[in-house]
N, C-alpha and C positions, 0 to 999 in steps of 0.2 A: 866438862867444866862449866859450860853454860847452864846445864840442868841443875848443877849444885849452887853456882854463884851468880848466875845471870851473865849478861854481856860484859859487865865490869870485871868478872872473874876470868875472862878468857885472855890468857897470856901465851903467845906462841912459844916463848922460851919454856914455860911449864909444860905445854903440850908436847913439844919436841922431846923433853926429858921423859914424859910419860910413855910416849910411843917408841922411845929408844933411838932417837936420831939427833943429828945436829940441828940447831935452830934454823939454819938456812935450808935444810932439807925439807922442811915443812912446805917451802915454796916450790918444791918439785912436784908437790901434790896439788897445790892450789896457787893461783896467780898472786893473791894477796889476802889480807884479813877479810875484806868484803866478801870475796868468793867463799872463804871458809865459813863465814857466818851464813851466807846464802845456802851453802850445801847443808849445813846443819838445819837451817830452816826448811829446806826441801824434804829432808828426812822427817822433820816434825810435821810438815803438811801431809806427807804420805800417811803417817800414823793417825793424824786427824781425819783424813779422808776415810781410812778404814773404820774409825770409830763412828763417823757419820753414816757410812754405808750400813754398818751393823745396826745402828739405831733406826735407820730409815725402814729397814725390812722387819723389825722386831715389834710388830703390833698391828693395830687396825690399819688397813690400807688407805683410808681416806686421806686426801691431800692435807687437810687440816691436822690430822693426827700425825702424819709424817713430818710436817713442819714443826710441830711442838716437840716431837722426839729429837729432831735434828738440833733444835735450839738447846734442848736440855743436854744432849750429848756434847755440844760445843761448850757449854758451861762446865760440864763434868771434866772434859778433856783439859780445859784451861786450869781448873782447880787442881787436877792431878799432875799437871805438867807446867806449873806456873811459870817458872823461869824460861823454859823453852818457848812457851806460848808468848810471854812478854817479849822475848827476843824477836819474834816475828814482826812486831810492831814498833819496837824501840830502835832497831838498827836503822841508821840513816847513811845513805851513800852520798858522796859529793854531788852537788847539783849537775855538774858537767859529766857525770859518770852514769850512763843509763843502766837500768836493770837488764841483765841478760834475758833473752827470749825464753830460755828454759825456766827461769825463775818466775817470770810473768805467767807462763803456761801452768806451772805448779799451783800458783795462787788462783788463777781463773778456773781451773778444773773443779775447785770446791763449790763454785756457785751452781753447778748442776744440781746439787742436793736441794737447793732452794728453788731454782728455776723450774725444774720438772714438776713439782707439786703445784707451783703457781700457774704453770701452763695448763695443767689439768683443771684448775679452778677457773681460769680466765682464758678460754680457748680463742676468744676474739681479739685478744691483745697481741700486738706484734712482738717480735723478739727483743727489740730495743726497749719497748715499754716494760716488758717483763723483766728485762735486765735491770732497769732502774728500780722497779719494785723489789727485786731480789736483793739488790745492794742496800736499799733502804731498810728492809727487814733485817738484813744482816747487821747493819749499822746500829739499829735499835737494840738488838740482842747483844752485840759486841759491847756497846756502851754500858749496858746493865752489868755484863760480866766484868768488864774492866773496872768499873767503879765498885761493884759489889765485892770483888775479890781484893780490892785495895786494902792493904793492911794498916789502915789509918782510921780516921773517924767515920768514913763512909762505908766501912766494911759491913757486909750483910751476912748473917749465918747462911751457910750453903743451902739448907732445906728451904729457908724463906726465899732466898734468891731464886732457887729452882721454881718455886710456886709462882713468884712474881713474873718470871720469864715466860712460863706457860700461859699465865693470864694475859700478858702483853701480846704474845703471838696470837692467841685466840681472838683477842679484841681487835687487833690489827686486821686479821683475816676477815672477821665478821664485818668490820667497817668497810673493807675493800669490796666485799660481796654486796653489802647494802648500797654502796656508791655505784656499783656496776649495774644494779637492778633498775 
């Protein structure tokens, strides 16, 4: 349902009917709608992780090449799974309701794809500094993907978006290397 209609299209009554159970029986499987959405997100993140792993190993082994491939795979995954990808970022839990540890772990696992090539490029940096750089690089790419795939005035054709993302990642890495020298 989320894949077809986004978060707004998720209705537990419709879900119960589709899986052949009473509406209340859905809550025998998950505690609440938040958990249901987080479980779907977990499956989405697993598929994204697989796509990033495939991209990471499919080309030149240089850290820069790996980072570009990871960024492009992220863009492609978002474009091909738009509503599921959007749901990862659109869902909001109540402020007093913390994310479960398993959900945080699912999210944080993905940063290894960015962290490892950065660690190879900048061996003198500490884990915390590398983590900040990894999150910054992700944020830059994510912002381009989010705005580029927007189906409004700021939409960018996918081939052009991919080229711009590759250029941004290369420029960012070149700048970080120059600054470290």
